[in-house]
C-alpha positions in Angstrom: -0.1 4.8 -12.8 0.7 7.5 -10.2 2.6 9.6 -12.8 -0.4 9.4 -15.1 -2.7 10.7 -12.4 -0.3 13.6 -11.6 0.0 14.5 -15.3 -3.7 14.3 -15.9 -4.4 16.6 -12.9 -1.5 18.8 -14.0 0.2 18.5 -10.5 3.9 18.6 -10.4 4.4 18.2 -6.6 6.5 15.6 -4.8 4.4 15.8 -1.7 1.2 15.1 -3.7 2.9 12.2 -5.5 4.1 10.7 -2.2 0.7 11.1 -0.6 -1.0 9.5 -3.6 1.5 6.6 -3.5 0.9 6.0 0.2 -2.9 6.1 -0.3 -2.6 3.4 -3.0 -0.4 1.3 -0.8 -2.8 1.6 2.1 -5.7 0.5 -0.1 -3.8 -2.6 -1.3 -2.9 -3.5 2.3 -6.5 -3.1 3.4 -7.7 -5.3 0.5 -5.2 -8.0 1.4 -6.2 -7.8 5.0 -9.9 -8.1 4.1 -9.2 -11.2 1.9 -7.3 -12.8 4.8 -10.2 -12.1 7.2 -12.7 -13.7 4.8 -10.5 -16.7 4.5 -10.2 -17.1 8.2 -14.0 -16.6 8.7 -14.7 -19.4 6.2 -12.4 -21.7 8.2 -14.1 -20.8 11.5 -17.5 -21.3 10.0 -16.7 -24.8 8.9 
């Protein structure tokens, strides 16, 4: 997925690749954290 983005944007730069990888990881972690908070909020509301 990351390689496809770099190829599409014609960017051959390791720093760009690493930054993009970190951004995607951060998004996934944020989504997991949000799901956990929703689950906890449902339990607290019950």
